[in-house]
PDB file with one MODEL, atoms N, CA, C and O in Angstrom:
MODEL        1
ATOM      1  N   PRO A   1      35.636 -11.894  79.054  1.00  0.00           N
ATOM      2  CA  PRO A   1      35.499 -12.437  77.787  1.00  0.00           C
ATOM      3  C   PRO A   1      35.461 -11.585  76.584  1.00  0.00           C
ATOM      4  O   PRO A   1      34.409 -10.958  76.458  1.00  0.00           O
ATOM      5  N   ALA A   2      36.453 -11.390  75.566  1.00  0.00           N
ATOM      6  CA  ALA A   2      36.666 -10.723  74.612  1.00  0.00           C
ATOM      7  C   ALA A   2      35.463 -10.969  73.324  1.00  0.00           C
ATOM      8  O   ALA A   2      35.328 -12.089  72.832  1.00  0.00           O
ATOM      9  N   ARG A   3      34.734  -9.935  72.917  1.00  0.00           N
ATOM     10  CA  ARG A   3      33.955 -10.289  71.893  1.00  0.00           C
ATOM     11  C   ARG A   3      34.576  -9.671  70.477  1.00  0.00           C
ATOM     12  O   ARG A   3      34.084 -10.072  69.422  1.00  0.00           O
ATOM     13  N   TYR A   4      35.346  -8.976  70.459  1.00  0.00           N
ATOM     14  CA  TYR A   4      36.010  -8.379  69.398  1.00  0.00           C
ATOM     15  C   TYR A   4      37.303  -8.863  69.209  1.00  0.00           C
ATOM     16  O   TYR A   4      37.975  -9.219  70.176  1.00  0.00           O
ATOM     17  N   PRO A   5      37.793  -8.923  67.870  1.00  0.00           N
ATOM     18  CA  PRO A   5      39.165  -9.371  67.701  1.00  0.00           C
ATOM     19  C   PRO A   5      40.075  -8.315  68.037  1.00  0.00           C
ATOM     20  O   PRO A   5      39.636  -7.171  68.164  1.00  0.00           O
ATOM     21  N   PRO A   6      41.464  -8.603  68.216  1.00  0.00           N
ATOM     22  CA  PRO A   6      42.165  -7.613  68.755  1.00  0.00           C
ATOM     23  C   PRO A   6      42.569  -6.494  67.699  1.00  0.00           C
ATOM     24  O   PRO A   6      42.433  -6.861  66.532  1.00  0.00           O
ATOM     25  N   PRO A   7      42.998  -5.318  67.869  1.00  0.00           N
ATOM     26  CA  PRO A   7      43.247  -4.422  67.091  1.00  0.00           C
ATOM     27  C   PRO A   7      44.065  -4.637  65.905  1.00  0.00           C
ATOM     28  O   PRO A   7      43.763  -4.005  64.892  1.00  0.00           O
ATOM     29  N   ASP A   8      45.156  -5.517  65.879  1.00  0.00           N
ATOM     30  CA  ASP A   8      45.910  -5.753  64.678  1.00  0.00           C
ATOM     31  C   ASP A   8      45.156  -6.668  63.923  1.00  0.00           C
ATOM     32  O   ASP A   8      45.482  -6.644  62.736  1.00  0.00           O
ATOM     33  N   ARG A   9      44.265  -7.465  64.193  1.00  0.00           N
ATOM     34  CA  ARG A   9      43.526  -8.296  63.456  1.00  0.00           C
ATOM     35  C   ARG A   9      42.599  -7.686  62.423  1.00  0.00           C
ATOM     36  O   ARG A   9      42.386  -8.015  61.256  1.00  0.00           O
ATOM     37  N   LEU A  10      42.027  -6.549  63.291  1.00  0.00           N
ATOM     38  CA  LEU A  10      41.119  -5.752  62.705  1.00  0.00           C
ATOM     39  C   LEU A  10      41.467  -4.877  61.227  1.00  0.00           C
ATOM     40  O   LEU A  10      40.711  -4.651  60.282  1.00  0.00           O
ATOM     41  N   ARG A  11      42.821  -4.510  61.415  1.00  0.00           N
ATOM     42  CA  ARG A  11      43.594  -3.734  60.360  1.00  0.00           C
ATOM     43  C   ARG A  11      43.679  -4.722  59.209  1.00  0.00           C
ATOM     44  O   ARG A  11      43.619  -4.334  58.042  1.00  0.00           O
ATOM     45  N   ARG A  12      43.811  -5.933  59.524  1.00  0.00           N
ATOM     46  CA  ARG A  12      44.198  -6.890  58.309  1.00  0.00           C
ATOM     47  C   ARG A  12      42.965  -7.486  57.573  1.00  0.00           C
ATOM     48  O   ARG A  12      43.022  -8.050  56.480  1.00  0.00           O
ATOM     49  N   VAL A  13      41.720  -7.266  58.394  1.00  0.00           N
ATOM     50  CA  VAL A  13      40.426  -7.678  57.676  1.00  0.00           C
ATOM     51  C   VAL A  13      39.869  -6.446  57.187  1.00  0.00           C
ATOM     52  O   VAL A  13      39.246  -6.691  56.154  1.00  0.00           O
ATOM     53  N   LEU A  14      39.829  -5.291  57.470  1.00  0.00           N
ATOM     54  CA  LEU A  14      38.820  -4.330  57.014  1.00  0.00           C
ATOM     55  C   LEU A  14      39.199  -3.959  55.761  1.00  0.00           C
ATOM     56  O   LEU A  14      38.291  -3.744  54.958  1.00  0.00           O
ATOM     57  N   PRO A  15      40.639  -3.797  55.304  1.00  0.00           N
ATOM     58  CA  PRO A  15      40.854  -3.079  53.854  1.00  0.00           C
ATOM     59  C   PRO A  15      40.170  -4.344  52.961  1.00  0.00           C
ATOM     60  O   PRO A  15      39.352  -3.913  52.148  1.00  0.00           O
ATOM     61  N   GLU A  16      40.308  -5.586  52.943  1.00  0.00           N
ATOM     62  CA  GLU A  16      39.837  -6.447  51.930  1.00  0.00           C
ATOM     63  C   GLU A  16      38.360  -6.453  52.089  1.00  0.00           C
ATOM     64  O   GLU A  16      37.803  -6.900  51.086  1.00  0.00           O
ATOM     65  N   SER A  17      37.676  -6.147  52.902  1.00  0.00           N
ATOM     66  CA  SER A  17      36.129  -6.405  53.111  1.00  0.00           C
ATOM     67  C   SER A  17      35.586  -5.047  52.651  1.00  0.00           C
ATOM     68  O   SER A  17      34.373  -4.916  52.815  1.00  0.00           O
ATOM     69  N   ILE A  18      36.246  -4.000  52.101  1.00  0.00           N
ATOM     70  CA  ILE A  18      35.595  -2.742  51.808  1.00  0.00           C
ATOM     71  C   ILE A  18      35.412  -3.149  50.357  1.00  0.00           C
ATOM     72  O   ILE A  18      36.223  -3.781  49.680  1.00  0.00           O
ATOM     73  N   VAL A  19      33.941  -2.585  49.894  1.00  0.00           N
ATOM     74  CA  VAL A  19      33.559  -2.687  48.447  1.00  0.00           C
ATOM     75  C   VAL A  19      33.492  -1.554  47.742  1.00  0.00           C
ATOM     76  O   VAL A  19      32.859  -0.646  48.280  1.00  0.00           O
ATOM     77  N   MET A  20      34.019  -1.317  46.565  1.00  0.00           N
ATOM     78  CA  MET A  20      33.855   0.078  46.017  1.00  0.00           C
ATOM     79  C   MET A  20      32.313   0.241  45.311  1.00  0.00           C
ATOM     80  O   MET A  20      31.660  -0.695  44.851  1.00  0.00           O
ATOM     81  N   ALA A  21      32.022   1.253  45.335  1.00  0.00           N
ATOM     82  CA  ALA A  21      30.570   1.745  44.855  1.00  0.00           C
ATOM     83  C   ALA A  21      30.790   1.638  43.174  1.00  0.00           C
ATOM     84  O   ALA A  21      31.845   1.866  42.582  1.00  0.00           O
ATOM     85  N   LYS A  22      29.490   1.226  42.569  1.00  0.00           N
ATOM     86  CA  LYS A  22      29.408   0.987  41.238  1.00  0.00           C
ATOM     87  C   LYS A  22      29.323   2.403  40.552  1.00  0.00           C
ATOM     88  O   LYS A  22      28.731   3.319  41.123  1.00  0.00           O
ATOM     89  N   SER A  23      29.898   2.570  39.369  1.00  0.00           N
ATOM     90  CA  SER A  23      29.963   3.859  38.686  1.00  0.00           C
ATOM     91  C   SER A  23      28.552   4.153  38.205  1.00  0.00           C
ATOM     92  O   SER A  23      27.708   3.268  38.064  1.00  0.00           O
ATOM     93  N   LYS A  24      28.328   5.509  37.948  1.00  0.00           N
ATOM     94  CA  LYS A  24      26.946   5.745  37.551  1.00  0.00           C
ATOM     95  C   LYS A  24      26.933   5.948  36.131  1.00  0.00           C
ATOM     96  O   LYS A  24      25.989   6.584  35.663  1.00  0.00           O
ATOM     97  N   ASP A  25      27.905   5.473  35.305  1.00  0.00           N
ATOM     98  CA  ASP A  25      28.185   5.769  33.901  1.00  0.00           C
ATOM     99  C   ASP A  25      27.320   4.791  33.122  1.00  0.00           C
ATOM    100  O   ASP A  25      26.970   5.000  31.960  1.00  0.00           O
ATOM    101  N   ALA A  26      26.912   3.436  34.005  1.00  0.00           N
ATOM    102  CA  ALA A  26      26.113   2.489  33.256  1.00  0.00           C
ATOM    103  C   ALA A  26      24.733   2.804  32.932  1.00  0.00           C
ATOM    104  O   ALA A  26      24.100   2.209  32.060  1.00  0.00           O
ATOM    105  N   VAL A  27      24.232   3.842  33.717  1.00  0.00           N
ATOM    106  CA  VAL A  27      22.846   4.225  33.557  1.00  0.00           C
ATOM    107  C   VAL A  27      22.622   5.599  32.840  1.00  0.00           C
ATOM    108  O   VAL A  27      23.373   6.517  33.170  1.00  0.00           O
ATOM    109  N   GLU A  28      21.770   5.805  31.997  1.00  0.00           N
ATOM    110  CA  GLU A  28      21.336   6.984  31.331  1.00  0.00           C
ATOM    111  C   GLU A  28      19.966   7.222  31.475  1.00  0.00           C
ATOM    112  O   GLU A  28      19.229   6.248  31.318  1.00  0.00           O
ATOM    113  N   TYR A  29      19.386   8.466  31.780  1.00  0.00           N
ATOM    114  CA  TYR A  29      18.194   8.966  32.030  1.00  0.00           C
ATOM    115  C   TYR A  29      17.490   9.432  30.770  1.00  0.00           C
ATOM    116  O   TYR A  29      18.006  10.345  30.126  1.00  0.00           O
ATOM    117  N   VAL A  30      16.251   8.832  30.329  1.00  0.00           N
ATOM    118  CA  VAL A  30      15.657   9.295  29.078  1.00  0.00           C
ATOM    119  C   VAL A  30      14.156   9.788  29.498  1.00  0.00           C
ATOM    120  O   VAL A  30      13.700   9.394  30.571  1.00  0.00           O
ATOM    121  N   TRP A  31      13.415  10.616  28.688  1.00  0.00           N
ATOM    122  CA  TRP A  31      12.306  10.916  28.704  1.00  0.00           C
ATOM    123  C   TRP A  31      11.211  10.147  28.127  1.00  0.00           C
ATOM    124  O   TRP A  31      11.386   9.625  27.026  1.00  0.00           O
ATOM    125  N   LEU A  32      10.022  10.005  28.785  1.00  0.00           N
ATOM    126  CA  LEU A  32       9.036   9.342  28.252  1.00  0.00           C
ATOM    127  C   LEU A  32       8.201  10.236  27.844  1.00  0.00           C
ATOM    128  O   LEU A  32       7.832  11.124  28.613  1.00  0.00           O
ATOM    129  N   GLN A  33       7.719  10.149  26.451  1.00  0.00           N
ATOM    130  CA  GLN A  33       6.889  11.160  25.667  1.00  0.00           C
ATOM    131  C   GLN A  33       5.542  10.664  25.355  1.00  0.00           C
ATOM    132  O   GLN A  33       5.414   9.519  24.923  1.00  0.00           O
ATOM    133  N   CYS A  34       4.645  11.339  25.515  1.00  0.00           N
ATOM    134  CA  CYS A  34       3.307  10.779  25.276  1.00  0.00           C
ATOM    135  C   CYS A  34       2.929  10.800  23.710  1.00  0.00           C
ATOM    136  O   CYS A  34       3.013  11.888  23.141  1.00  0.00           O
ATOM    137  N   THR A  35       2.531   9.707  23.000  1.00  0.00           N
ATOM    138  CA  THR A  35       2.370   9.721  21.619  1.00  0.00           C
ATOM    139  C   THR A  35       1.232  10.369  21.078  1.00  0.00           C
ATOM    140  O   THR A  35       1.162  10.452  19.852  1.00  0.00           O
ATOM    141  N   GLU A  36       0.186  10.917  21.893  1.00  0.00           N
ATOM    142  CA  GLU A  36      -1.033  11.711  21.375  1.00  0.00           C
ATOM    143  C   GLU A  36      -0.973  13.041  21.722  1.00  0.00           C
ATOM    144  O   GLU A  36      -1.658  13.794  21.030  1.00  0.00           O
ATOM    145  N   CYS A  37      -0.190  13.629  22.810  1.00  0.00           N
ATOM    146  CA  CYS A  37       0.013  15.004  22.944  1.00  0.00           C
ATOM    147  C   CYS A  37       1.470  15.485  23.055  1.00  0.00           C
ATOM    148  O   CYS A  37       1.840  16.631  23.309  1.00  0.00           O
ATOM    149  N   ASN A  38       2.065  14.635  22.869  1.00  0.00           N
ATOM    150  CA  ASN A  38       3.718  14.984  22.956  1.00  0.00           C
ATOM    151  C   ASN A  38       4.074  15.622  24.144  1.00  0.00           C
ATOM    152  O   ASN A  38       5.053  16.362  24.052  1.00  0.00           O
ATOM    153  N   ASP A  39       3.503  15.526  25.303  1.00  0.00           N
ATOM    154  CA  ASP A  39       4.124  15.944  26.559  1.00  0.00           C
ATOM    155  C   ASP A  39       5.234  14.937  26.987  1.00  0.00           C
ATOM    156  O   ASP A  39       5.206  13.742  26.694  1.00  0.00           O
ATOM    157  N   LEU A  40       6.206  15.540  27.705  1.00  0.00           N
ATOM    158  CA  LEU A  40       7.329  14.763  28.294  1.00  0.00           C
ATOM    159  C   LEU A  40       6.824  14.448  29.689  1.00  0.00           C
ATOM    160  O   LEU A  40       7.097  15.285  30.549  1.00  0.00           O
ATOM    161  N   ASN A  41       6.164  13.428  30.037  1.00  0.00           N
ATOM    162  CA  ASN A  41       5.617  13.093  31.427  1.00  0.00           C
ATOM    163  C   ASN A  41       6.520  12.407  32.489  1.00  0.00           C
ATOM    164  O   ASN A  41       6.373  12.536  33.705  1.00  0.00           O
ATOM    165  N   TYR A  42       7.444  11.684  31.892  1.00  0.00           N
ATOM    166  CA  TYR A  42       8.123  10.937  32.764  1.00  0.00           C
ATOM    167  C   TYR A  42       9.638  10.866  32.581  1.00  0.00           C
ATOM    168  O   TYR A  42      10.023  11.013  31.421  1.00  0.00           O
ATOM    169  N   ARG A  43      10.446  10.691  33.401  1.00  0.00           N
ATOM    170  CA  ARG A  43      11.874  10.522  33.256  1.00  0.00           C
ATOM    171  C   ARG A  43      12.333   9.238  33.947  1.00  0.00           C
ATOM    172  O   ARG A  43      12.164   9.077  35.156  1.00  0.00           O
ATOM    173  N   THR A  44      12.972   8.240  33.089  1.00  0.00           N
ATOM    174  CA  THR A  44      13.580   7.053  33.875  1.00  0.00           C
ATOM    175  C   THR A  44      14.781   6.669  33.657  1.00  0.00           C
ATOM    176  O   THR A  44      15.373   7.154  32.693  1.00  0.00           O
ATOM    177  N   PRO A  45      15.318   5.871  34.352  1.00  0.00           N
ATOM    178  CA  PRO A  45      16.766   5.506  34.167  1.00  0.00           C
ATOM    179  C   PRO A  45      16.808   4.182  33.295  1.00  0.00           C
ATOM    180  O   PRO A  45      15.981   3.304  33.544  1.00  0.00           O
ATOM    181  N   ILE A  46      17.695   4.010  32.329  1.00  0.00           N
ATOM    182  CA  ILE A  46      17.834   2.604  31.467  1.00  0.00           C
ATOM    183  C   ILE A  46      19.299   2.235  31.607  1.00  0.00           C
ATOM    184  O   ILE A  46      20.080   3.093  32.016  1.00  0.00           O
ATOM    185  N   ASN A  47      19.682   1.146  31.329  1.00  0.00           N
ATOM    186  CA  ASN A  47      21.003   0.283  31.594  1.00  0.00           C
ATOM    187  C   ASN A  47      21.460   0.751  30.048  1.00  0.00           C
ATOM    188  O   ASN A  47      20.697   0.737  29.082  1.00  0.00           O
ATOM    189  N   VAL A  48      22.633   1.098  30.023  1.00  0.00           N
ATOM    190  CA  VAL A  48      23.428   1.409  28.808  1.00  0.00           C
ATOM    191  C   VAL A  48      24.175   0.194  28.345  1.00  0.00           C
ATOM    192  O   VAL A  48      24.369  -0.042  27.152  1.00  0.00           O
ATOM    193  N   LYS A  49      24.545  -0.492  29.227  1.00  0.00           N
ATOM    194  CA  LYS A  49      25.468  -1.537  29.194  1.00  0.00           C
ATOM    195  C   LYS A  49      24.743  -2.879  28.446  1.00  0.00           C
ATOM    196  O   LYS A  49      25.236  -3.346  27.419  1.00  0.00           O
ATOM    197  N   GLY A  50      23.675  -3.377  28.987  1.00  0.00           N
ATOM    198  CA  GLY A  50      22.873  -4.382  28.643  1.00  0.00           C
ATOM    199  C   GLY A  50      22.084  -4.339  27.429  1.00  0.00           C
ATOM    200  O   GLY A  50      21.628  -5.358  26.911  1.00  0.00           O
ATOM    201  N   GLY A  51      21.922  -3.205  26.984  1.00  0.00           N
ATOM    202  CA  GLY A  51      21.010  -2.955  25.730  1.00  0.00           C
ATOM    203  C   GLY A  51      19.631  -2.572  26.477  1.00  0.00           C
ATOM    204  O   GLY A  51      19.380  -2.710  27.674  1.00  0.00           O
ATOM    205  N   MET A  52      18.839  -2.079  25.506  1.00  0.00           N
ATOM    206  CA  MET A  52      17.431  -1.529  25.986  1.00  0.00           C
ATOM    207  C   MET A  52      16.517  -2.781  25.718  1.00  0.00           C
ATOM    208  O   MET A  52      16.599  -3.332  24.620  1.00  0.00           O
ATOM    209  N   PRO A  53      15.680  -3.236  26.641  1.00  0.00           N
ATOM    210  CA  PRO A  53      14.517  -4.323  26.473  1.00  0.00           C
ATOM    211  C   PRO A  53      13.751  -4.079  25.434  1.00  0.00           C
ATOM    212  O   PRO A  53      13.537  -2.881  25.248  1.00  0.00           O
ATOM    213  N   GLU A  54      13.198  -4.917  24.589  1.00  0.00           N
ATOM    214  CA  GLU A  54      12.332  -4.704  23.789  1.00  0.00           C
ATOM    215  C   GLU A  54      10.891  -4.208  24.159  1.00  0.00           C
ATOM    216  O   GLU A  54      10.184  -3.786  23.244  1.00  0.00           O
ATOM    217  N   LYS A  55      10.500  -4.227  25.204  1.00  0.00           N
ATOM    218  CA  LYS A  55       9.436  -3.587  25.782  1.00  0.00           C
ATOM    219  C   LYS A  55       9.552  -1.972  25.873  1.00  0.00           C
ATOM    220  O   LYS A  55       8.654  -1.154  25.676  1.00  0.00           O
ATOM    221  N   MET A  56      10.824  -1.754  26.203  1.00  0.00           N
ATOM    222  CA  MET A  56      11.044  -0.286  26.460  1.00  0.00           C
ATOM    223  C   MET A  56      11.138   0.438  24.995  1.00  0.00           C
ATOM    224  O   MET A  56      10.736   1.564  24.702  1.00  0.00           O
ATOM    225  N   LYS A  57      11.787  -0.531  24.152  1.00  0.00           N
ATOM    226  CA  LYS A  57      11.937   0.129  22.585  1.00  0.00           C
ATOM    227  C   LYS A  57      10.508   0.289  22.132  1.00  0.00           C
ATOM    228  O   LYS A  57      10.324   1.391  21.616  1.00  0.00           O
ATOM    229  N   ALA A  58       9.267  -0.613  22.178  1.00  0.00           N
ATOM    230  CA  ALA A  58       8.065  -0.601  21.709  1.00  0.00           C
ATOM    231  C   ALA A  58       7.103   0.817  22.427  1.00  0.00           C
ATOM    232  O   ALA A  58       6.178   1.381  21.842  1.00  0.00           O
ATOM    233  N   GLY A  59       7.569   1.131  23.676  1.00  0.00           N
ATOM    234  CA  GLY A  59       7.052   1.987  24.081  1.00  0.00           C
ATOM    235  C   GLY A  59       6.206   1.457  25.441  1.00  0.00           C
ATOM    236  O   GLY A  59       5.963   0.251  25.444  1.00  0.00           O
ATOM    237  N   LEU A  60       5.794   2.142  26.451  1.00  0.00           N
ATOM    238  CA  LEU A  60       5.068   1.849  27.568  1.00  0.00           C
ATOM    239  C   LEU A  60       3.755   2.567  27.814  1.00  0.00           C
ATOM    240  O   LEU A  60       3.652   3.768  27.567  1.00  0.00           O
ATOM    241  N   LYS A  61       2.667   1.792  28.336  1.00  0.00           N
ATOM    242  CA  LYS A  61       1.634   2.386  28.607  1.00  0.00           C
ATOM    243  C   LYS A  61       1.708   3.208  29.986  1.00  0.00           C
ATOM    244  O   LYS A  61       1.909   2.643  31.061  1.00  0.00           O
ATOM    245  N   LYS A  62       1.534   4.544  29.859  1.00  0.00           N
ATOM    246  CA  LYS A  62       1.776   5.126  31.164  1.00  0.00           C
ATOM    247  C   LYS A  62       0.526   6.244  31.308  1.00  0.00           C
ATOM    248  O   LYS A  62      -0.188   6.416  30.319  1.00  0.00           O
ATOM    249  N   TYR A  63       0.292   6.913  32.390  1.00  0.00           N
ATOM    250  CA  TYR A  63      -0.866   7.730  32.709  1.00  0.00           C
ATOM    251  C   TYR A  63      -0.316   9.042  32.076  1.00  0.00           C
ATOM    252  O   TYR A  63       0.825   9.474  32.239  1.00  0.00           O
ATOM    253  N   CYS A  64      -1.307   9.612  31.326  1.00  0.00           N
ATOM    254  CA  CYS A  64      -1.066  11.082  30.727  1.00  0.00           C
ATOM    255  C   CYS A  64      -1.973  12.007  31.532  1.00  0.00           C
ATOM    256  O   CYS A  64      -3.177  12.094  31.291  1.00  0.00           O
ATOM    257  N   PRO A  65      -1.270  12.797  32.641  1.00  0.00           N
ATOM    258  CA  PRO A  65      -2.074  13.689  33.174  1.00  0.00           C
ATOM    259  C   PRO A  65      -2.979  14.714  32.527  1.00  0.00           C
ATOM    260  O   PRO A  65      -4.016  15.159  33.019  1.00  0.00           O
ATOM    261  N   ARG A  66      -2.397  15.060  31.247  1.00  0.00           N
ATOM    262  CA  ARG A  66      -3.217  16.134  30.237  1.00  0.00           C
ATOM    263  C   ARG A  66      -4.631  15.611  29.801  1.00  0.00           C
ATOM    264  O   ARG A  66      -5.722  16.163  29.937  1.00  0.00           O
ATOM    265  N   LEU A  67      -4.303  14.338  29.213  1.00  0.00           N
ATOM    266  CA  LEU A  67      -5.357  13.545  28.590  1.00  0.00           C
ATOM    267  C   LEU A  67      -6.287  12.799  29.889  1.00  0.00           C
ATOM    268  O   LEU A  67      -7.470  12.493  29.737  1.00  0.00           O
ATOM    269  N   ARG A  68      -5.707  12.628  30.861  1.00  0.00           N
ATOM    270  CA  ARG A  68      -6.274  11.805  31.952  1.00  0.00           C
ATOM    271  C   ARG A  68      -6.753  10.448  31.519  1.00  0.00           C
ATOM    272  O   ARG A  68      -7.907  10.057  31.694  1.00  0.00           O
ATOM    273  N   LYS A  69      -5.813   9.766  30.952  1.00  0.00           N
ATOM    274  CA  LYS A  69      -6.048   8.447  30.448  1.00  0.00           C
ATOM    275  C   LYS A  69      -4.610   7.693  30.451  1.00  0.00           C
ATOM    276  O   LYS A  69      -3.624   8.396  30.674  1.00  0.00           O
ATOM    277  N   HIS A  70      -4.452   6.469  30.243  1.00  0.00           N
ATOM    278  CA  HIS A  70      -3.271   5.849  29.795  1.00  0.00           C
ATOM    279  C   HIS A  70      -2.991   5.678  28.483  1.00  0.00           C
ATOM    280  O   HIS A  70      -3.758   5.064  27.743  1.00  0.00           O
ATOM    281  N   THR A  71      -1.849   6.215  28.072  1.00  0.00           N
ATOM    282  CA  THR A  71      -1.648   6.134  26.453  1.00  0.00           C
ATOM    283  C   THR A  71      -0.306   5.591  26.285  1.00  0.00           C
ATOM    284  O   THR A  71       0.428   5.400  27.254  1.00  0.00           O
ATOM    285  N   LEU A  72       0.040   5.334  25.074  1.00  0.00           N
ATOM    286  CA  LEU A  72       1.589   4.965  24.705  1.00  0.00           C
ATOM    287  C   LEU A  72       2.550   5.905  24.958  1.00  0.00           C
ATOM    288  O   LEU A  72       2.406   7.006  24.427  1.00  0.00           O
ATOM    289  N   HIS A  73       3.527   5.699  25.677  1.00  0.00           N
ATOM    290  CA  HIS A  73       4.896   6.826  25.702  1.00  0.00           C
ATOM    291  C   HIS A  73       6.055   6.027  25.139  1.00  0.00           C
ATOM    292  O   HIS A  73       6.330   4.869  25.454  1.00  0.00           O
ATOM    293  N   LYS A  74       6.684   6.767  24.290  1.00  0.00           N
ATOM    294  CA  LYS A  74       7.846   6.551  23.529  1.00  0.00           C
ATOM    295  C   LYS A  74       9.201   6.906  24.281  1.00  0.00           C
ATOM    296  O   LYS A  74       9.050   7.551  25.319  1.00  0.00           O
ATOM    297  N   ILE A  75      10.363   6.617  23.954  1.00  0.00           N
ATOM    298  CA  ILE A  75      11.495   7.101  24.646  1.00  0.00           C
ATOM    299  C   ILE A  75      11.953   8.185  23.693  1.00  0.00           C
ATOM    300  O   ILE A  75      12.061   8.022  22.477  1.00  0.00           O
ATOM    301  N   LYS A  76      12.239   9.412  24.411  1.00  0.00           N
ATOM    302  CA  LYS A  76      12.739  10.377  23.920  1.00  0.00           C
ATOM    303  C   LYS A  76      14.083  10.655  24.676  1.00  0.00           C
ATOM    304  O   LYS A  76      14.152  10.669  25.905  1.00  0.00           O
ATOM    305  N   ARG A  77      15.266  10.901  23.742  1.00  0.00           N
ATOM    306  CA  ARG A  77      16.648  11.165  24.430  1.00  0.00           C
ATOM    307  C   ARG A  77      16.635  12.859  24.222  1.00  0.00           C
ATOM    308  O   ARG A  77      16.129  13.421  23.250  1.00  0.00           O
ATOM    309  N   LYS A  78      17.174  13.400  25.132  1.00  0.00           N
ATOM    310  CA  LYS A  78      17.318  14.987  25.154  1.00  0.00           C
ATOM    311  C   LYS A  78      18.660  15.309  24.588  1.00  0.00           C
ATOM    312  O   LYS A  78      19.024  16.481  24.493  1.00  0.00           O
TER     313      LYS A  78
ENDMDL
END
């Protein structure tokens, strides 16, 4: 009992089933800067195509190691 299709059938099926990888241009890396001590504590990817969510524009509450507490971090592009 043959489990696999004959080799000529494989050649016809494989090229159509291969999917190309997405380009990396749709993602941009930005820094998150603490609003209290101005340290650049985090680096995070954001989508360029879909626009930035309102939550990201307003800032995120993240942990600041220097102050040892959660503070507001704003986006900073280098």
